[in-house]
mmJSON file of the N, C-alpha and C atoms, coordinates in Angstrom:
{"data_MODEL":{"atom_site":{
"group_PDB":["ATOM","ATOM","ATOM","ATOM","ATOM","ATOM","ATOM","ATOM","ATOM","ATOM","ATOM","ATOM","ATOM","ATOM","ATOM","ATOM","ATOM","ATOM","ATOM","ATOM","ATOM","ATOM","ATOM","ATOM","ATOM","ATOM","ATOM","ATOM","ATOM","ATOM","ATOM","ATOM","ATOM","ATOM","ATOM","ATOM","ATOM","ATOM","ATOM","ATOM","ATOM","ATOM","ATOM","ATOM","ATOM","ATOM","ATOM","ATOM","ATOM","ATOM","ATOM","ATOM","ATOM","ATOM","ATOM","ATOM","ATOM","ATOM","ATOM","ATOM","ATOM","ATOM","ATOM","ATOM","ATOM","ATOM","ATOM","ATOM","ATOM","ATOM","ATOM","ATOM","ATOM","ATOM","ATOM","ATOM","ATOM","ATOM","ATOM","ATOM","ATOM","ATOM","ATOM","ATOM","ATOM","ATOM","ATOM","ATOM","ATOM","ATOM","ATOM","ATOM","ATOM","ATOM","ATOM","ATOM","ATOM","ATOM","ATOM","ATOM","ATOM","ATOM","ATOM","ATOM","ATOM","ATOM","ATOM","ATOM","ATOM","ATOM","ATOM","ATOM","ATOM","ATOM","ATOM","ATOM","ATOM","ATOM","ATOM","ATOM","ATOM","ATOM","ATOM","ATOM","ATOM","ATOM","ATOM","ATOM","ATOM","ATOM","ATOM","ATOM","ATOM","ATOM","ATOM","ATOM","ATOM","ATOM","ATOM","ATOM","ATOM","ATOM","ATOM","ATOM","ATOM","ATOM","ATOM","ATOM","ATOM","ATOM","ATOM","ATOM","ATOM","ATOM","ATOM","ATOM","ATOM","ATOM","ATOM","ATOM","ATOM","ATOM","ATOM","ATOM","ATOM","ATOM","ATOM","ATOM","ATOM","ATOM","ATOM","ATOM","ATOM","ATOM","ATOM","ATOM","ATOM","ATOM","ATOM","ATOM","ATOM","ATOM","ATOM","ATOM","ATOM","ATOM","ATOM","ATOM","ATOM","ATOM","ATOM","ATOM","ATOM","ATOM","ATOM","ATOM","ATOM","ATOM","ATOM","ATOM","ATOM","ATOM","ATOM","ATOM","ATOM","ATOM","ATOM","ATOM","ATOM","ATOM","ATOM","ATOM","ATOM","ATOM","ATOM","ATOM","ATOM","ATOM","ATOM","ATOM","ATOM","ATOM","ATOM","ATOM","ATOM","ATOM","ATOM","ATOM"],
"id":[1,2,3,4,5,6,7,8,9,10,11,12,13,14,15,16,17,18,19,20,21,22,23,24,25,26,27,28,29,30,31,32,33,34,35,36,37,38,39,40,41,42,43,44,45,46,47,48,49,50,51,52,53,54,55,56,57,58,59,60,61,62,63,64,65,66,67,68,69,70,71,72,73,74,75,76,77,78,79,80,81,82,83,84,85,86,87,88,89,90,91,92,93,94,95,96,97,98,99,100,101,102,103,104,105,106,107,108,109,110,111,112,113,114,115,116,117,118,119,120,121,122,123,124,125,126,127,128,129,130,131,132,133,134,135,136,137,138,139,140,141,142,143,144,145,146,147,148,149,150,151,152,153,154,155,156,157,158,159,160,161,162,163,164,165,166,167,168,169,170,171,172,173,174,175,176,177,178,179,180,181,182,183,184,185,186,187,188,189,190,191,192,193,194,195,196,197,198,199,200,201,202,203,204,205,206,207,208,209,210,211,212,213,214,215,216,217,218,219,220,221,222,223,224,225,226,227,228],
"type_symbol":["N","C","C","N","C","C","N","C","C","N","C","C","N","C","C","N","C","C","N","C","C","N","C","C","N","C","C","N","C","C","N","C","C","N","C","C","N","C","C","N","C","C","N","C","C","N","C","C","N","C","C","N","C","C","N","C","C","N","C","C","N","C","C","N","C","C","N","C","C","N","C","C","N","C","C","N","C","C","N","C","C","N","C","C","N","C","C","N","C","C","N","C","C","N","C","C","N","C","C","N","C","C","N","C","C","N","C","C","N","C","C","N","C","C","N","C","C","N","C","C","N","C","C","N","C","C","N","C","C","N","C","C","N","C","C","N","C","C","N","C","C","N","C","C","N","C","C","N","C","C","N","C","C","N","C","C","N","C","C","N","C","C","N","C","C","N","C","C","N","C","C","N","C","C","N","C","C","N","C","C","N","C","C","N","C","C","N","C","C","N","C","C","N","C","C","N","C","C","N","C","C","N","C","C","N","C","C","N","C","C","N","C","C","N","C","C","N","C","C","N","C","C","N","C","C","N","C","C"],
"label_atom_id":["N","CA","C","N","CA","C","N","CA","C","N","CA","C","N","CA","C","N","CA","C","N","CA","C","N","CA","C","N","CA","C","N","CA","C","N","CA","C","N","CA","C","N","CA","C","N","CA","C","N","CA","C","N","CA","C","N","CA","C","N","CA","C","N","CA","C","N","CA","C","N","CA","C","N","CA","C","N","CA","C","N","CA","C","N","CA","C","N","CA","C","N","CA","C","N","CA","C","N","CA","C","N","CA","C","N","CA","C","N","CA","C","N","CA","C","N","CA","C","N","CA","C","N","CA","C","N","CA","C","N","CA","C","N","CA","C","N","CA","C","N","CA","C","N","CA","C","N","CA","C","N","CA","C","N","CA","C","N","CA","C","N","CA","C","N","CA","C","N","CA","C","N","CA","C","N","CA","C","N","CA","C","N","CA","C","N","CA","C","N","CA","C","N","CA","C","N","CA","C","N","CA","C","N","CA","C","N","CA","C","N","CA","C","N","CA","C","N","CA","C","N","CA","C","N","CA","C","N","CA","C","N","CA","C","N","CA","C","N","CA","C","N","CA","C","N","CA","C","N","CA","C","N","CA","C","N","CA","C","N","CA","C","N","CA","C"],
"label_alt_id":[null,null,null,null,null,null,null,null,null,null,null,null,null,null,null,null,null,null,null,null,null,null,null,null,null,null,null,null,null,null,null,null,null,null,null,null,null,null,null,null,null,null,null,null,null,null,null,null,null,null,null,null,null,null,null,null,null,null,null,null,null,null,null,null,null,null,null,null,null,null,null,null,null,null,null,null,null,null,null,null,null,null,null,null,null,null,null,null,null,null,null,null,null,null,null,null,null,null,null,null,null,null,null,null,null,null,null,null,null,null,null,null,null,null,null,null,null,null,null,null,null,null,null,null,null,null,null,null,null,null,null,null,null,null,null,null,null,null,null,null,null,null,null,null,null,null,null,null,null,null,null,null,null,null,null,null,null,null,null,null,null,null,null,null,null,null,null,null,null,null,null,null,null,null,null,null,null,null,null,null,null,null,null,null,null,null,null,null,null,null,null,null,null,null,null,null,null,null,null,null,null,null,null,null,null,null,null,null,null,null,null,null,null,null,null,null,null,null,null,null,null,null,null,null,null,null,null,null],
"label_comp_id":["MET","MET","MET","ASN","ASN","ASN","ASP","ASP","ASP","PHE","PHE","PHE","PHE","PHE","PHE","LYS","LYS","LYS","ALA","ALA","ALA","ILE","ILE","ILE","ASP","ASP","ASP","SER","SER","SER","PHE","PHE","PHE","PHE","PHE","PHE","VAL","VAL","VAL","ASP","ASP","ASP","VAL","VAL","VAL","LEU","LEU","LEU","PHE","PHE","PHE","ALA","ALA","ALA","PRO","PRO","PRO","LEU","LEU","LEU","ASP","ASP","ASP","ALA","ALA","ALA","LEU","LEU","LEU","ARG","ARG","ARG","ALA","ALA","ALA","LEU","LEU","LEU","GLU","GLU","GLU","LEU","LEU","LEU","GLU","GLU","GLU","SER","SER","SER","TRP","TRP","TRP","SER","SER","SER","GLY","GLY","GLY","ALA","ALA","ALA","ASN","ASN","ASN","PHE","PHE","PHE","ILE","ILE","ILE","ASN","ASN","ASN","TRP","TRP","TRP","PHE","PHE","PHE","PHE","PHE","PHE","MET","MET","MET","LEU","LEU","LEU","ILE","ILE","ILE","GLY","GLY","GLY","PHE","PHE","PHE","VAL","VAL","VAL","ALA","ALA","ALA","PHE","PHE","PHE","LEU","LEU","LEU","TYR","TYR","TYR","TRP","TRP","TRP","MET","MET","MET","LYS","LYS","LYS","GLN","GLN","GLN","LEU","LEU","LEU","LYS","LYS","LYS","LYS","LYS","LYS","PHE","PHE","PHE","ASN","ASN","ASN","ASP","ASP","ASP","ASN","ASN","ASN","ASN","ASN","ASN","GLU","GLU","GLU","GLU","GLU","GLU","ASP","ASP","ASP","ARG","ARG","ARG","ASP","ASP","ASP","PRO","PRO","PRO","THR","THR","THR","ALA","ALA","ALA","HIS","HIS","HIS","SER","SER","SER","PHE","PHE","PHE","LEU","LEU","LEU","ASN","ASN","ASN"],
"label_asym_id":["A","A","A","A","A","A","A","A","A","A","A","A","A","A","A","A","A","A","A","A","A","A","A","A","A","A","A","A","A","A","A","A","A","A","A","A","A","A","A","A","A","A","A","A","A","A","A","A","A","A","A","A","A","A","A","A","A","A","A","A","A","A","A","A","A","A","A","A","A","A","A","A","A","A","A","A","A","A","A","A","A","A","A","A","A","A","A","A","A","A","A","A","A","A","A","A","A","A","A","A","A","A","A","A","A","A","A","A","A","A","A","A","A","A","A","A","A","A","A","A","A","A","A","A","A","A","A","A","A","A","A","A","A","A","A","A","A","A","A","A","A","A","A","A","A","A","A","A","A","A","A","A","A","A","A","A","A","A","A","A","A","A","A","A","A","A","A","A","A","A","A","A","A","A","A","A","A","A","A","A","A","A","A","A","A","A","A","A","A","A","A","A","A","A","A","A","A","A","A","A","A","A","A","A","A","A","A","A","A","A","A","A","A","A","A","A","A","A","A","A","A","A","A","A","A","A","A","A"],
"label_entity_id":["1","1","1","1","1","1","1","1","1","1","1","1","1","1","1","1","1","1","1","1","1","1","1","1","1","1","1","1","1","1","1","1","1","1","1","1","1","1","1","1","1","1","1","1","1","1","1","1","1","1","1","1","1","1","1","1","1","1","1","1","1","1","1","1","1","1","1","1","1","1","1","1","1","1","1","1","1","1","1","1","1","1","1","1","1","1","1","1","1","1","1","1","1","1","1","1","1","1","1","1","1","1","1","1","1","1","1","1","1","1","1","1","1","1","1","1","1","1","1","1","1","1","1","1","1","1","1","1","1","1","1","1","1","1","1","1","1","1","1","1","1","1","1","1","1","1","1","1","1","1","1","1","1","1","1","1","1","1","1","1","1","1","1","1","1","1","1","1","1","1","1","1","1","1","1","1","1","1","1","1","1","1","1","1","1","1","1","1","1","1","1","1","1","1","1","1","1","1","1","1","1","1","1","1","1","1","1","1","1","1","1","1","1","1","1","1","1","1","1","1","1","1","1","1","1","1","1","1"],
"label_seq_id":[1,1,1,2,2,2,3,3,3,4,4,4,5,5,5,6,6,6,7,7,7,8,8,8,9,9,9,10,10,10,11,11,11,12,12,12,13,13,13,14,14,14,15,15,15,16,16,16,17,17,17,18,18,18,19,19,19,20,20,20,21,21,21,22,22,22,23,23,23,24,24,24,25,25,25,26,26,26,27,27,27,28,28,28,29,29,29,30,30,30,31,31,31,32,32,32,33,33,33,34,34,34,35,35,35,36,36,36,37,37,37,38,38,38,39,39,39,40,40,40,41,41,41,42,42,42,43,43,43,44,44,44,45,45,45,46,46,46,47,47,47,48,48,48,49,49,49,50,50,50,51,51,51,52,52,52,53,53,53,54,54,54,55,55,55,56,56,56,57,57,57,58,58,58,59,59,59,60,60,60,61,61,61,62,62,62,63,63,63,64,64,64,65,65,65,66,66,66,67,67,67,68,68,68,69,69,69,70,70,70,71,71,71,72,72,72,73,73,73,74,74,74,75,75,75,76,76,76],
"pdbx_PDB_ins_code":[null,null,null,null,null,null,null,null,null,null,null,null,null,null,null,null,null,null,null,null,null,null,null,null,null,null,null,null,null,null,null,null,null,null,null,null,null,null,null,null,null,null,null,null,null,null,null,null,null,null,null,null,null,null,null,null,null,null,null,null,null,null,null,null,null,null,null,null,null,null,null,null,null,null,null,null,null,null,null,null,null,null,null,null,null,null,null,null,null,null,null,null,null,null,null,null,null,null,null,null,null,null,null,null,null,null,null,null,null,null,null,null,null,null,null,null,null,null,null,null,null,null,null,null,null,null,null,null,null,null,null,null,null,null,null,null,null,null,null,null,null,null,null,null,null,null,null,null,null,null,null,null,null,null,null,null,null,null,null,null,null,null,null,null,null,null,null,null,null,null,null,null,null,null,null,null,null,null,null,null,null,null,null,null,null,null,null,null,null,null,null,null,null,null,null,null,null,null,null,null,null,null,null,null,null,null,null,null,null,null,null,null,null,null,null,null,null,null,null,null,null,null,null,null,null,null,null,null],
"Cartn_x":[-2.124,-2.792,-4.022,-4.887,-5.999,-6.862,-6.516,-6.544,-5.715,-4.425,-4.003,-5.041,-4.949,-5.704,-7.229,-7.752,-9.1,-8.875,-7.477,-7.951,-7.209,-6.268,-6.192,-8.004,-9.017,-10.049,-10.788,-10.775,-10.957,-10.694,-9.307,-8.983,-9.657,-9.499,-9.877,-11.09,-12.505,-13.03,-14.42,-14.014,-14.52,-14.031,-12.169,-11.665,-11.41,-10.33,-9.897,-11.817,-12.859,-13.401,-14.622,-14.64,-15.461,-16.374,-15.45,-15.356,-16.556,-15.707,-16.68,-17.97,-18.366,-19.654,-20.402,-19.96,-20.693,-20.888,-20.381,-20.682,-22.078,-21.421,-23.086,-24.218,-23.984,-25.639,-25.656,-24.724,-24.541,-25.474,-25.439,-25.758,-27.689,-27.58,-29.283,-30.248,-28.935,-30.557,-29.661,-28.632,-28.525,-27.579,-27.402,-27.085,-25.486,-25.56,-25.435,-23.585,-24.967,-23.846,-22.665,-22.999,-22.255,-21.344,-21.425,-20.483,-19.336,-19.457,-19.327,-17.407,-17.139,-15.362,-14.649,-15.973,-15.926,-15.751,-17.02,-16.768,-15.763,-15.224,-13.896,-12.78,-12.603,-11.021,-11.883,-12.112,-12.906,-12.109,-13.081,-12.284,-11.246,-10.229,-8.98,-8.742,-8.615,-8.014,-8.53,-9.738,-10.032,-9.049,-9.268,-8.127,-6.999,-6.173,-5.032,-4.655,-5.517,-5.729,-5.406,-6.255,-6.691,-4.762,-4.373,-3.444,-2.182,-2.344,-0.991,-1.745,-2.393,-2.733,-2.348,-2.613,-1.59,-0.398,0.166,1.47,2.0,1.799,2.011,1.29,1.212,0.706,1.462,1.787,3.001,3.707,5.004,6.121,5.563,4.442,4.276,4.387,3.825,4.64,4.807,5.894,7.032,8.799,8.136,9.098,10.199,9.091,10.923,11.202,10.052,10.371,11.054,12.237,13.182,12.235,11.216,10.139,11.581,11.817,12.942,12.562,12.309,12.153,12.676,14.094,15.748,15.312,14.852,15.783,14.923,14.367,14.014,13.957,14.634,16.033,14.76,14.093,12.54,11.425,10.963,11.035,12.291,13.422,13.699,13.92],
"Cartn_y":[20.4,19.688,19.081,19.605,18.92,19.851,20.82,22.06,21.924,21.448,21.195,20.233,18.782,18.049,18.581,19.38,20.358,20.556,21.877,22.923,21.332,20.756,19.471,19.211,18.628,18.502,19.38,20.182,21.707,21.284,22.055,23.216,21.435,19.883,19.194,19.171,18.944,19.752,20.491,22.024,22.991,23.556,23.278,23.297,22.028,21.944,20.303,19.469,19.735,18.995,20.058,20.862,21.883,21.388,21.575,21.504,19.699,18.901,17.979,17.73,18.803,19.0,19.893,20.723,21.284,20.706,19.394,18.742,17.042,17.515,16.029,17.479,18.45,19.266,19.63,19.897,19.773,18.668,17.722,16.035,16.279,16.394,16.272,17.451,18.168,19.661,18.621,18.342,18.18,16.723,15.676,14.205,14.656,15.227,15.053,16.518,17.266,17.947,17.995,17.384,16.345,16.246,14.736,14.35,14.76,15.979,16.453,15.961,16.62,16.397,15.302,13.4,12.001,12.056,13.372,12.855,13.246,14.55,15.463,14.49,14.215,13.457,11.984,11.178,10.333,10.435,11.734,12.43,12.76,13.403,13.315,11.431,10.679,9.431,9.391,9.301,8.916,9.299,10.279,11.316,10.585,10.242,9.839,8.319,7.688,6.132,6.976,7.456,7.795,7.425,8.227,9.677,8.428,7.33,6.22,5.02,5.218,3.772,4.719,5.622,6.255,6.686,6.222,6.61,4.934,4.199,2.871,2.208,2.671,2.34,2.939,4.58,4.887,4.08,3.583,3.336,1.338,1.003,-0.541,-0.191,1.088,1.557,1.493,2.009,2.219,0.892,0.307,-1.484,-0.839,-0.121,0.626,-0.175,-1.195,-2.401,-3.79,-3.665,-4.978,-6.126,-7.032,-7.981,-10.003,-10.061,-11.409,-11.262,-12.386,-13.316,-13.273,-12.309,-12.683,-10.929,-10.397,-9.143,-8.612,-9.495,-8.926,-9.679,-9.302,-10.981,-11.24,-10.726,-11.324,-12.021,-11.977,-14.053,-14.245,-14.797,-15.672,-17.064],
"Cartn_z":[40.108,38.211,38.011,38.829,38.204,36.936,37.706,36.498,35.69,35.577,34.101,33.552,34.363,32.797,32.682,33.293,33.474,32.035,31.79,30.597,30.012,29.301,28.203,27.906,28.211,28.641,27.731,27.831,27.654,26.775,26.094,24.559,23.684,24.009,23.128,22.236,23.595,23.676,22.683,24.164,23.11,22.039,21.511,20.602,19.156,19.766,18.173,17.83,18.681,18.113,17.854,17.839,17.316,15.712,14.643,13.903,13.508,13.922,14.011,14.923,16.194,16.568,15.16,14.764,13.462,12.627,12.111,11.325,11.477,12.986,13.908,13.31,14.123,13.226,12.282,11.114,10.343,9.356,9.75,9.746,9.844,10.718,10.48,9.883,9.169,7.743,6.38,6.17,5.66,5.269,4.961,4.541,4.043,2.335,1.391,1.492,2.68,2.521,4.245,4.841,5.611,5.461,4.434,3.992,2.14,2.888,1.052,1.621,2.369,2.452,2.131,2.819,2.015,0.987,-0.102,-1.308,-2.354,-1.853,-2.411,-2.026,-0.82,-0.56,-1.265,-2.301,-2.535,-4.052,-4.113,-5.444,-5.691,-5.076,-4.752,-5.716,-4.602,-4.78,-6.272,-6.725,-8.389,-9.44,-9.017,-9.872,-9.921,-8.796,-8.46,-9.02,-8.579,-9.475,-10.926,-11.201,-13.155,-13.681,-12.724,-13.207,-12.86,-12.547,-11.457,-12.753,-13.256,-13.692,-15.831,-16.074,-17.029,-17.232,-16.143,-16.343,-15.801,-15.984,-15.496,-17.458,-18.061,-19.344,-19.868,-20.106,-20.551,-20.49,-19.632,-18.705,-20.003,-20.063,-20.384,-21.87,-22.528,-23.482,-24.347,-23.47,-23.442,-23.498,-22.959,-22.825,-21.98,-21.318,-20.007,-18.557,-18.64,-17.747,-17.927,-16.889,-17.481,-17.074,-17.467,-17.706,-17.568,-17.213,-16.941,-15.688,-15.312,-14.338,-13.317,-13.695,-12.085,-12.36,-13.478,-12.977,-12.189,-10.899,-9.906,-8.632,-7.415,-6.391,-6.008,-5.287,-4.969,-5.494,-6.59,-7.92,-7.717,-7.645,-7.826,-6.7],
"occupancy":[1.0,1.0,1.0,1.0,1.0,1.0,1.0,1.0,1.0,1.0,1.0,1.0,1.0,1.0,1.0,1.0,1.0,1.0,1.0,1.0,1.0,1.0,1.0,1.0,1.0,1.0,1.0,1.0,1.0,1.0,1.0,1.0,1.0,1.0,1.0,1.0,1.0,1.0,1.0,1.0,1.0,1.0,1.0,1.0,1.0,1.0,1.0,1.0,1.0,1.0,1.0,1.0,1.0,1.0,1.0,1.0,1.0,1.0,1.0,1.0,1.0,1.0,1.0,1.0,1.0,1.0,1.0,1.0,1.0,1.0,1.0,1.0,1.0,1.0,1.0,1.0,1.0,1.0,1.0,1.0,1.0,1.0,1.0,1.0,1.0,1.0,1.0,1.0,1.0,1.0,1.0,1.0,1.0,1.0,1.0,1.0,1.0,1.0,1.0,1.0,1.0,1.0,1.0,1.0,1.0,1.0,1.0,1.0,1.0,1.0,1.0,1.0,1.0,1.0,1.0,1.0,1.0,1.0,1.0,1.0,1.0,1.0,1.0,1.0,1.0,1.0,1.0,1.0,1.0,1.0,1.0,1.0,1.0,1.0,1.0,1.0,1.0,1.0,1.0,1.0,1.0,1.0,1.0,1.0,1.0,1.0,1.0,1.0,1.0,1.0,1.0,1.0,1.0,1.0,1.0,1.0,1.0,1.0,1.0,1.0,1.0,1.0,1.0,1.0,1.0,1.0,1.0,1.0,1.0,1.0,1.0,1.0,1.0,1.0,1.0,1.0,1.0,1.0,1.0,1.0,1.0,1.0,1.0,1.0,1.0,1.0,1.0,1.0,1.0,1.0,1.0,1.0,1.0,1.0,1.0,1.0,1.0,1.0,1.0,1.0,1.0,1.0,1.0,1.0,1.0,1.0,1.0,1.0,1.0,1.0,1.0,1.0,1.0,1.0,1.0,1.0,1.0,1.0,1.0,1.0,1.0,1.0,1.0,1.0,1.0,1.0,1.0,1.0],
"B_iso_or_equiv":[0.0,0.0,0.0,0.0,0.0,0.0,0.0,0.0,0.0,0.0,0.0,0.0,0.0,0.0,0.0,0.0,0.0,0.0,0.0,0.0,0.0,0.0,0.0,0.0,0.0,0.0,0.0,0.0,0.0,0.0,0.0,0.0,0.0,0.0,0.0,0.0,0.0,0.0,0.0,0.0,0.0,0.0,0.0,0.0,0.0,0.0,0.0,0.0,0.0,0.0,0.0,0.0,0.0,0.0,0.0,0.0,0.0,0.0,0.0,0.0,0.0,0.0,0.0,0.0,0.0,0.0,0.0,0.0,0.0,0.0,0.0,0.0,0.0,0.0,0.0,0.0,0.0,0.0,0.0,0.0,0.0,0.0,0.0,0.0,0.0,0.0,0.0,0.0,0.0,0.0,0.0,0.0,0.0,0.0,0.0,0.0,0.0,0.0,0.0,0.0,0.0,0.0,0.0,0.0,0.0,0.0,0.0,0.0,0.0,0.0,0.0,0.0,0.0,0.0,0.0,0.0,0.0,0.0,0.0,0.0,0.0,0.0,0.0,0.0,0.0,0.0,0.0,0.0,0.0,0.0,0.0,0.0,0.0,0.0,0.0,0.0,0.0,0.0,0.0,0.0,0.0,0.0,0.0,0.0,0.0,0.0,0.0,0.0,0.0,0.0,0.0,0.0,0.0,0.0,0.0,0.0,0.0,0.0,0.0,0.0,0.0,0.0,0.0,0.0,0.0,0.0,0.0,0.0,0.0,0.0,0.0,0.0,0.0,0.0,0.0,0.0,0.0,0.0,0.0,0.0,0.0,0.0,0.0,0.0,0.0,0.0,0.0,0.0,0.0,0.0,0.0,0.0,0.0,0.0,0.0,0.0,0.0,0.0,0.0,0.0,0.0,0.0,0.0,0.0,0.0,0.0,0.0,0.0,0.0,0.0,0.0,0.0,0.0,0.0,0.0,0.0,0.0,0.0,0.0,0.0,0.0,0.0,0.0,0.0,0.0,0.0,0.0,0.0],
"pdbx_formal_charge":[null,null,null,null,null,null,null,null,null,null,null,null,null,null,null,null,null,null,null,null,null,null,null,null,null,null,null,null,null,null,null,null,null,null,null,null,null,null,null,null,null,null,null,null,null,null,null,null,null,null,null,null,null,null,null,null,null,null,null,null,null,null,null,null,null,null,null,null,null,null,null,null,null,null,null,null,null,null,null,null,null,null,null,null,null,null,null,null,null,null,null,null,null,null,null,null,null,null,null,null,null,null,null,null,null,null,null,null,null,null,null,null,null,null,null,null,null,null,null,null,null,null,null,null,null,null,null,null,null,null,null,null,null,null,null,null,null,null,null,null,null,null,null,null,null,null,null,null,null,null,null,null,null,null,null,null,null,null,null,null,null,null,null,null,null,null,null,null,null,null,null,null,null,null,null,null,null,null,null,null,null,null,null,null,null,null,null,null,null,null,null,null,null,null,null,null,null,null,null,null,null,null,null,null,null,null,null,null,null,null,null,null,null,null,null,null,null,null,null,null,null,null,null,null,null,null,null,null],
"auth_seq_id":[1,1,1,2,2,2,3,3,3,4,4,4,5,5,5,6,6,6,7,7,7,8,8,8,9,9,9,10,10,10,11,11,11,12,12,12,13,13,13,14,14,14,15,15,15,16,16,16,17,17,17,18,18,18,19,19,19,20,20,20,21,21,21,22,22,22,23,23,23,24,24,24,25,25,25,26,26,26,27,27,27,28,28,28,29,29,29,30,30,30,31,31,31,32,32,32,33,33,33,34,34,34,35,35,35,36,36,36,37,37,37,38,38,38,39,39,39,40,40,40,41,41,41,42,42,42,43,43,43,44,44,44,45,45,45,46,46,46,47,47,47,48,48,48,49,49,49,50,50,50,51,51,51,52,52,52,53,53,53,54,54,54,55,55,55,56,56,56,57,57,57,58,58,58,59,59,59,60,60,60,61,61,61,62,62,62,63,63,63,64,64,64,65,65,65,66,66,66,67,67,67,68,68,68,69,69,69,70,70,70,71,71,71,72,72,72,73,73,73,74,74,74,75,75,75,76,76,76],
"auth_comp_id":["MET","MET","MET","ASN","ASN","ASN","ASP","ASP","ASP","PHE","PHE","PHE","PHE","PHE","PHE","LYS","LYS","LYS","ALA","ALA","ALA","ILE","ILE","ILE","ASP","ASP","ASP","SER","SER","SER","PHE","PHE","PHE","PHE","PHE","PHE","VAL","VAL","VAL","ASP","ASP","ASP","VAL","VAL","VAL","LEU","LEU","LEU","PHE","PHE","PHE","ALA","ALA","ALA","PRO","PRO","PRO","LEU","LEU","LEU","ASP","ASP","ASP","ALA","ALA","ALA","LEU","LEU","LEU","ARG","ARG","ARG","ALA","ALA","ALA","LEU","LEU","LEU","GLU","GLU","GLU","LEU","LEU","LEU","GLU","GLU","GLU","SER","SER","SER","TRP","TRP","TRP","SER","SER","SER","GLY","GLY","GLY","ALA","ALA","ALA","ASN","ASN","ASN","PHE","PHE","PHE","ILE","ILE","ILE","ASN","ASN","ASN","TRP","TRP","TRP","PHE","PHE","PHE","PHE","PHE","PHE","MET","MET","MET","LEU","LEU","LEU","ILE","ILE","ILE","GLY","GLY","GLY","PHE","PHE","PHE","VAL","VAL","VAL","ALA","ALA","ALA","PHE","PHE","PHE","LEU","LEU","LEU","TYR","TYR","TYR","TRP","TRP","TRP","MET","MET","MET","LYS","LYS","LYS","GLN","GLN","GLN","LEU","LEU","LEU","LYS","LYS","LYS","LYS","LYS","LYS","PHE","PHE","PHE","ASN","ASN","ASN","ASP","ASP","ASP","ASN","ASN","ASN","ASN","ASN","ASN","GLU","GLU","GLU","GLU","GLU","GLU","ASP","ASP","ASP","ARG","ARG","ARG","ASP","ASP","ASP","PRO","PRO","PRO","THR","THR","THR","ALA","ALA","ALA","HIS","HIS","HIS","SER","SER","SER","PHE","PHE","PHE","LEU","LEU","LEU","ASN","ASN","ASN"],
"auth_asym_id":["A","A","A","A","A","A","A","A","A","A","A","A","A","A","A","A","A","A","A","A","A","A","A","A","A","A","A","A","A","A","A","A","A","A","A","A","A","A","A","A","A","A","A","A","A","A","A","A","A","A","A","A","A","A","A","A","A","A","A","A","A","A","A","A","A","A","A","A","A","A","A","A","A","A","A","A","A","A","A","A","A","A","A","A","A","A","A","A","A","A","A","A","A","A","A","A","A","A","A","A","A","A","A","A","A","A","A","A","A","A","A","A","A","A","A","A","A","A","A","A","A","A","A","A","A","A","A","A","A","A","A","A","A","A","A","A","A","A","A","A","A","A","A","A","A","A","A","A","A","A","A","A","A","A","A","A","A","A","A","A","A","A","A","A","A","A","A","A","A","A","A","A","A","A","A","A","A","A","A","A","A","A","A","A","A","A","A","A","A","A","A","A","A","A","A","A","A","A","A","A","A","A","A","A","A","A","A","A","A","A","A","A","A","A","A","A","A","A","A","A","A","A","A","A","A","A","A","A"],
"auth_atom_id":["N","CA","C","N","CA","C","N","CA","C","N","CA","C","N","CA","C","N","CA","C","N","CA","C","N","CA","C","N","CA","C","N","CA","C","N","CA","C","N","CA","C","N","CA","C","N","CA","C","N","CA","C","N","CA","C","N","CA","C","N","CA","C","N","CA","C","N","CA","C","N","CA","C","N","CA","C","N","CA","C","N","CA","C","N","CA","C","N","CA","C","N","CA","C","N","CA","C","N","CA","C","N","CA","C","N","CA","C","N","CA","C","N","CA","C","N","CA","C","N","CA","C","N","CA","C","N","CA","C","N","CA","C","N","CA","C","N","CA","C","N","CA","C","N","CA","C","N","CA","C","N","CA","C","N","CA","C","N","CA","C","N","CA","C","N","CA","C","N","CA","C","N","CA","C","N","CA","C","N","CA","C","N","CA","C","N","CA","C","N","CA","C","N","CA","C","N","CA","C","N","CA","C","N","CA","C","N","CA","C","N","CA","C","N","CA","C","N","CA","C","N","CA","C","N","CA","C","N","CA","C","N","CA","C","N","CA","C","N","CA","C","N","CA","C","N","CA","C","N","CA","C","N","CA","C","N","CA","C","N","CA","C","N","CA","C"],
"pdbx_PDB_model_num":[1,1,1,1,1,1,1,1,1,1,1,1,1,1,1,1,1,1,1,1,1,1,1,1,1,1,1,1,1,1,1,1,1,1,1,1,1,1,1,1,1,1,1,1,1,1,1,1,1,1,1,1,1,1,1,1,1,1,1,1,1,1,1,1,1,1,1,1,1,1,1,1,1,1,1,1,1,1,1,1,1,1,1,1,1,1,1,1,1,1,1,1,1,1,1,1,1,1,1,1,1,1,1,1,1,1,1,1,1,1,1,1,1,1,1,1,1,1,1,1,1,1,1,1,1,1,1,1,1,1,1,1,1,1,1,1,1,1,1,1,1,1,1,1,1,1,1,1,1,1,1,1,1,1,1,1,1,1,1,1,1,1,1,1,1,1,1,1,1,1,1,1,1,1,1,1,1,1,1,1,1,1,1,1,1,1,1,1,1,1,1,1,1,1,1,1,1,1,1,1,1,1,1,1,1,1,1,1,1,1,1,1,1,1,1,1,1,1,1,1,1,1,1,1,1,1,1,1]
}}}
């Protein structure tokens, strides 16, 4: 049973955390290179936010939303 848990430990440390170890080593050479994935996700979030705002403006300009205070049960 001890070998089973050591195998799980080895799998996580040597296989699944290898990309994180590579990022840690890269951070010593290039901060921006190590944080590229963070900037990439921030860019995706920013583009999604702009798309969402564009869609909200489109629906607002078409007056498709029911703005009556009793239109939503949680506003009563």
